[in-house]
Structures are given as C-alpha cells and as structure tokens.
N, C-alpha and C positions, 0 to 999 in steps of 0.2 A: 504491501499499498507506498510507504511513503517512498521507494521507485516510481509504484506508476503515478499515485497524484501531487506529489511535491518534487519528483525528481530529482530526487535523492540520489546519490554513489550511497551504494547498500551494504556492504559485507559481512560477510558470515564466516564466524569461523569455530571451527566445529573439530573435537580433538579427536573422533570414529573416523573412519578409511571412507564410509560411504556416508553420503548428506542426508538430513532428513528422519533424523530421532525416529521416534515411532512411526514416519510412516513406509519407513521402508520394506523390501522387501529381502528374500534371499532364497535361495535354489539347492536343491537336493535331487541326490540321484531319481533317473530318471525323467527331468521336467519339471518336474511337480517345484509348485510357485507357493511362497509361506508368506504372510502379512506378519511383522512383528504386532503390532498393537489395531488397526484400526479396524473396528467388525463391518457399522455401513452408521450412512447417517441420515437425518431429516432431514427435512426441510430446503426440496433440492429439485422441485419442481421449478419449470418452466417461471417467473415473477418472482418470486417467493427469495426470502435477502441472502439464502445463502448461494443458492445459484447465480444472485446478482453480483456478488461478492467474488465467487471463486472463478465466474465469466471475467471479469475486470480485472483479478490478477491477472488471470493464463491471458490476457485477449482471447477468450471463448475456444483455448484449444482445449479445454478436460472434457470428455466427456461422461457423463454418468447414466449408468443403468438401476434400471430401476429393480428394483426388487418385488416377486411377484406375490402376489397376493395368496395365504394370509400371512402375513410378516410374524407368528408368532403364533408360536402353540403354545395353550397351558395343561399342561395334568394335571389333574387332583383324583384322589385317589376312587373316589367319584362320579369324577366323570372329566371333564375337555373341553376348552372354549379356544376356538379356531380366532386370534385378529385381526378384520379384517382394515383394508387401506382406506377406507372413505369412509370420515365421520360420521355420516347420517345411519350409515350398512350398519357400523359400530354402535351406536345409540338402541339401533332398530333390534339389534340382535337381544340386547341386553334388554330392551324393554317385555321383548317376549319371553325369555328367563324370570324375567323377574317383575313382572309385572305391576304389585304390589308396589314398589319403588320407581315409579318413574316418574313424580312431579321430582321427587331426590335426585334420579339421573339428570332430569333437564335441569336442575341448578348445578349439577358436578359440569353437565360441560359444558354451562355459563362460566359457574366459576376457574375452572380450569383456563379456557384463555383469560379470563380477567386480571387472575393470579397471572398466569404468563405474561400479561402486557408489564403488570404490575414492579414484576423482576426487570421487566429489560430497561424501565424506567429506575428502578433505584439504582440498579446497577453505571448506568449513564450518565447519573446524574453527578459524576462530578468531572465530565466533560462537560456541562451546560451552562451558561453564562450567568450571572448569579437571580438577576430576577429573573430567566425561568426555569433555575433553584426552586423559591421558592413556590415559581407555580407546579413547579412538579408533585412539590411533594406533597401540598394541599389536592393537587389529583391523586395520590397515594395514598394520602390519608383512608377512604372509605374501606378500601379493599384489604385494610394491612390485619387487620382481624383474623381474615381468614390465612393471609396468605403467613403471618409469622403461628400460628397451630402447629402443634406435628401433624404428617398423617393421618397414622392413627386416633386423634382427635377430629379431623373431617371426618374420616368414614363413621366412627361411631359418635358422630353427635347427628349425622345425615339419614346414616343408612343401617337397617337394621338387620338383614341378612347375610347374613357371618360370610356364602358363596361366593356373593356379588362382590363383597370385602377386600375380599381374594384374590377377587377378577383383577379390580380394580388398582389392590398393588402389586402385584405377581410382578411388574417391571421392576423393586426395587433393587431387583442385583445392579440394575443400568446406573443406578447413582451413586450404591455403594451402602445406604445405610438400611435397618430395617423400619416400616414404617412408624415405632417407638418413639424412633432416634431421628424420622429425617424433617427435616420444614415439608409443611403442604406445597411450600414457594417454592419446592426444588421438585419433585413429585410433579404440580403441574406444570414446569420448566421443559422437564422430559418428558410428559408426558404426549404433553401435543406437542413436544417435537416429532415426535412420528405418528401423529394423527395421520396425516397423508400416508402412511409411510416411509419406506428408507430408500436412499440410494447406495451404489459402491462406482467411483472409481472407475474406467471401463480404460483394464491393462495393468490392473494391484493400484496400493495405495503408493508403491513405489512413483508412478506417475506424476501423482500433487509436486512434489519436490518436482521431477523430471518439464514441465510444465510452466511452472514459477518460476523458476530460477532462467532461464533463458530472458527475462522483462525483466530480469533485475540486472542482466551483463547487458543490456540492449541499450542500458540509460549509465551504462558506468562504474555497477557494480560489479562485485566477484565472493571467492570463496575459498575457503583454505583448509585443508582435511589435515591429520593428524598434524592439530595445532593446538596446544593449547595458548589459553590467556592468564598473564599474570596482572598486571593492569592496564587502560587506556590512556595514553597520553595527549593530553587537546595541551594543542596551540594558543598564539594571543587570542586570534580571532573567536575563538571557540570551535574551535574544527579540532575532530577525531584528525591526529596525524598517527 
C-alpha cells in the first residue's frame, strides 16, 4: 500500500531464505505442494473490501477461486449441519430446524452485522481526525453493550436451544477462544467474514507474495533474503538509509 498509494520505495528484510512468512508454500516428493499457514479467506467476492484491496496491491494479477458450498460441515453426536455460503439460505435452514427461535435468529443476524461494523469503526478510530473520533464514539455507543459481551453470554441471553447455540458457535476454533472466553465482537467479526463463503488464491498461498512483490519493485523497492536487522539508521532528512 505504501508503494502503490504513496509511491514509497519499500525495503523488505527477511531472515528466511523464502519470502512471505506464513504465506509461503513448500513441496514434497511426488509434486505435492503444501501451504504453511493459509486455510481460506472470506469477503473476496467482486466489490467486497478484501478483493478491492488485493486487486489494488497486486494490480489485479492475483486470482481467487471460491470454495464450493457447503463451506463447512459440523458433526455433532446426534446430528449434522452443513453451512451454506448464502446468508439467506443459512438463515432459512436454521429457522427450519429451530422454528421457535426465528425471532432470536433474526436478531442475531442483525447484531452480527451491526457488531462487525462496530469492530471496524473501533479499530479504525485511531486513524480518524479529531472531530470524526467523537462522532465515531457516539455512533459506536449503541452496539457497545452487545459487542463486549462474551459469546456465551450473548447466546444464553437470546437463545434457548443448546443445539442451536452449538451450531452458531462451532467456528470458535477459527478465532481461538471458546465462547465463555471470547468477545461477541470477535465472534461476529469472524462469522460475518465467512457469511458469503470463502476463497483460495489460485496457485496456492505463495502467489500472494509473488503477485505483490513486482508492484513494490516497480516503484523502486526491493527485498533482502537471509538478512537480519539490528537497527535502522535515519539521516537528517528523516529518511531510512
């Protein structure tokens, strides 16, 4: 982004012999390729923010393949639930299984989007000019109470059926904390992120770096591999030299 938007000359210094951190891939005998970190990414449909950002920093050279529906399948001791990649279908499927929870489910889908937007504004607040900071805080006041609940507090407040709670919280492994310890804000953010399905970069996660680096080099940037950093020297013009 610095290279593309501000025309900065960006230096990437990497201790490893391969660039890209957890986006790199490695190969085993037989031609099998494995990713070190990436599983899949949400919000990569045309027009969505993630896709717009990657199109910008790769000059549209990175292609994404959508993972076929269902994105995930949850296996419980007494039933199975497939997660569709369309919000309305997801809602309808849940209502069909739990008709008595329809009102609460409608509220949940509304709160998910509201709190997800709350999280975005909360994280971006430090980048706003002063007048907008005040307006943003006022805007964020309304969903604040729900956002700072734990996920389990939210579920126990609005839902009665334990099977439904299990389905709605089954993704907690994605953000790393069980419902009793996670903020509903994080749950809503991750769940909304995958509400329209997920995508995978064509060619594997290693293509992320391969498509970004040419844009950096084009504007005078470069990468140094097998290199560690002890300090950064700044000259009198406040430039890194």
